[in-house]
C-alpha positions in Angstrom: 8.4 311.7 -66.6 11.1 314.3 -67.4 14.5 312.7 -67.4 17.8 314.5 -67.7 20.8 312.7 -69.1 24.1 313.7 -67.5 27.5 312.7 -68.9 30.2 313.2 -66.2 33.5 314.0 -67.9 36.5 314.6 -65.8 39.8 315.7 -67.3 42.2 314.1 -64.8 42.6 310.4 -65.0 45.6 308.5 -63.5 45.5 305.7 -66.1 44.3 307.8 -69.1 44.7 311.5 -68.8 42.3 313.7 -70.8 40.6 310.6 -72.1 37.3 312.6 -72.7 39.1 314.4 -75.5 40.9 311.5 -77.0 40.2 311.0 -80.7 38.1 308.0 -81.8 38.0 307.8 -85.6 37.5 311.5 -86.1 35.4 312.4 -83.0 36.3 312.8 -79.4 35.2 310.3 -76.8 32.9 312.8 -75.1 31.3 313.8 -78.4 30.6 310.1 -79.3 28.9 309.5 -75.9 26.9 312.7 -76.3 25.7 311.9 -79.8 24.7 308.3 -78.7 22.8 309.7 -75.7 21.0 312.2 -77.9 19.5 309.4 -79.9 17.7 308.0 -76.8 14.0 308.6 -76.9 13.3 308.8 -73.1 15.7 311.7 -72.3 14.3 315.3 -72.5 17.8 316.8 -72.4 21.5 315.7 -72.3 24.2 317.7 -70.7 27.9 317.1 -70.1 29.1 317.8 -66.6 32.8 318.6 -66.5 35.5 320.1 -64.3 37.8 321.4 -67.1 37.5 324.4 -69.4 39.0 322.5 -72.4 36.2 320.0 -72.2 33.6 322.7 -71.7 34.9 324.6 -74.8 35.0 321.5 -76.9 31.4 320.5 -76.0 30.1 324.0 -76.8 32.1 323.8 -80.1 30.2 320.7 -81.3 26.9 322.2 -80.1 26.3 320.3 -77.0 25.0 321.4 -73.6 27.6 321.6 -70.8 27.9 322.7 -67.2 31.1 323.3 -65.2 31.2 321.4 -61.9 33.6 321.1 -59.0 36.9 319.2 -59.5 36.5 317.8 -56.0 33.6 315.4 -56.5 34.4 311.9 -55.2 32.1 310.2 -57.8 30.1 310.7 -60.9 26.9 310.6 -58.9 27.9 313.8 -57.0 28.8 315.5 -60.3 25.4 314.5 -61.7 23.7 316.1 -58.7 25.6 319.4 -59.2 24.8 319.3 -62.9 21.1 318.9 -62.1 21.2 321.9 -59.7 22.8 324.0 -62.4 20.4 323.1 -65.1 17.7 325.7 -65.1 14.8 323.2 -65.6 12.7 320.9 -63.4 13.3 317.2 -63.9 11.8 314.1 -62.2 14.9 311.9 -62.7 18.5 311.9 -63.8 20.3 309.3 -65.8 24.0 309.0 -65.3 25.7 308.1 -68.6 29.3 307.2 -68.2 31.6 309.5 -70.1 34.0 306.7 -71.1 31.4 304.6 -72.9 31.7 305.9 -76.5 29.9 302.9 -77.9 26.9 303.0 -75.6 23.6 302.2 -77.4 20.5 304.5 -77.2 18.5 301.4 -76.5 20.4 300.8 -73.3 19.6 304.3 -72.1 15.9 303.9 -72.9 15.8 300.5 -71.2 17.2 302.0 -68.0 14.8 304.9 -68.2 11.9 302.5 -68.4 12.9 301.1 -64.9 11.8 304.4 -63.4 9.0 305.2 -65.7 7.2 301.8 -65.1 8.1 301.2 -61.4 8.4 302.9 -58.1 12.1 302.2 -57.7 14.2 305.2 -56.4 17.2 303.9 -58.3 17.9 301.7 -61.3 20.8 300.2 -63.2 21.6 297.8 -66.0 23.0 294.3 -65.9 24.0 291.8 -68.6 24.2 288.0 -68.5 27.8 286.8 -68.2 28.7 284.2 -70.8 32.5 283.8 -70.4 34.8 282.8 -67.5 37.3 285.7 -68.1 34.5 288.2 -67.3 33.1 286.1 -64.4 36.5 285.9 -62.6 37.7 289.4 -63.5 37.8 291.6 -60.3 37.6 294.7 -62.4 34.1 293.6 -63.6 31.5 294.0 -60.9 28.9 291.3 -60.6 25.4 291.6 -59.1 22.9 289.2 -57.5 19.2 290.0 -58.1 16.0 289.0 -56.2 12.9 287.6 -57.9 11.7 291.1 -58.7 14.9 292.1 -60.4 16.2 294.2 -57.6 19.9 294.2 -56.6 20.7 292.2 -53.5 24.4 292.7 -53.6 27.3 293.8 -55.9 30.8 292.3 -55.7 34.0 292.1 -57.6 34.0 288.4 -56.9 31.6 285.9 -58.6 28.5 285.5 -56.5 27.1 283.2 -55.5 29.9 280.8 -54.7 29.0 277.3 -55.8 30.4 275.1 -53.1 29.8 271.7 -54.7 30.6 272.6 -58.3 34.0 273.0 -60.0 34.6 276.6 -61.1 34.9 275.6 -64.7 31.2 274.6 -64.6 29.8 277.5 -62.7 28.4 279.3 -65.8 26.5 276.1 -66.9 24.9 275.7 -63.5 23.9 279.3 -62.6 23.1 282.6 -64.3 25.6 285.3 -63.4 25.1 289.0 -64.1 27.6 291.7 -64.9 26.9 295.1 -63.7 26.8 297.8 -66.4 27.6 301.1 -64.8 24.7 303.3 -65.9 22.4 304.6 -63.2 19.0 306.3 -63.1 17.9 308.2 -60.0 14.7 309.8 -59.0 15.6 313.4 -58.1 14.7 312.9 -54.4 16.9 309.7 -54.2 19.8 311.4 -55.9 19.7 314.2 -53.4 19.6 311.7 -50.5 22.4 309.5 -51.6 24.7 312.5 -52.0 24.3 313.1 -48.3 25.5 309.6 -47.3 29.0 308.9 -46.1 31.0 306.0 -47.5 29.9 302.7 -46.0 31.9 299.7 -44.8 30.9 297.5 -47.7 31.6 300.3 -50.2 35.0 300.8 -48.8 35.8 297.0 -48.9 34.7 296.5 -52.5 35.3 300.0 -53.8 31.7 300.1 -55.2 29.6 303.1 -54.4 26.3 301.4 -55.0 26.8 299.3 -51.9 26.5 302.5 -49.9 22.9 302.9 -51.2 22.0 299.3 -50.5 23.4 299.6 -46.9 21.2 302.7 -46.5 18.1 300.6 -47.3 17.4 301.8 -50.8 16.1 299.5 -53.6 18.0 299.4 -56.9 15.9 298.1 -59.7 17.9 296.3 -62.5 17.1 295.8 -66.1 18.8 293.2 -68.3 20.5 294.4 -71.5 21.9 292.2 -74.3 24.5 294.9 -75.2 28.1 294.6 -73.9 29.8 297.3 -72.0 32.9 298.9 -73.4 34.1 301.3 -70.6 37.5 302.9 -71.5 39.8 303.2 -68.5 43.2 302.9 -70.3 44.6 303.3 -73.8 44.7 299.5 -74.0 40.9 299.4 -73.3 40.3 301.8 -76.2 42.4 299.7 -78.5 40.4 296.6 -77.7 37.1 298.4 -77.9 37.9 299.6 -81.4 38.8 296.1 -82.5 35.4 294.9 -81.2 33.6 297.8 -82.8 35.3 297.2 -86.2 34.5 293.5 -86.0 30.9 294.3 -85.3 30.7 296.7 -88.3 32.1 294.0 -90.6 29.4 291.6 -89.4 26.6 294.2 -89.8 27.7 296.6 -92.7 
């Protein structure tokens, strides 16, 4: 299976303008994401999809593949589809690698790719077991419930399921909860289809676009990863992610 890795990298950001070009220990965020993605074994090609000439020029400067896309896309999924259309090769699937995950591990990317390679699922994503209450009850951290085949039943910003007869302090010891990691893999036909869908009621309520796909009747296969997610939405997020990274390097020199 030929899989294209796409890194959506917008310039504008309300909480962290130009974050794709922010410096992280001598390299920009977008370069770090690109170099991590390049190490994945299951991707045939990696390309940055951006809407700004400064990011385009920077990616070309460090030797990466880049395509210019519209500034009007409502989501990274739509930007991925335009990037696919502008890449002059045929692919079977596209893997959406978040442009604000500079510490993403190549193993995560390969794990997600395997969901499409070894199954008939049209879409796939990653999840991670939640092991702390702050993550469980944080509305900025989407949670997901899976069926017995590992397919997503529902995504929510609230902890699901609600344990009616158990104190919240004991929820983690009585049930396994999953955090959604925002990487997606799409078969090309599925990617085309979901970009034609309009926002759904559940998506609007939770502000989670993957609910639109579930409401449309599509299956989303999930794979469990042990790696934590370090998405960078604010300068404070970057500061904390760097502290975590430095602590990990000290443990594993």
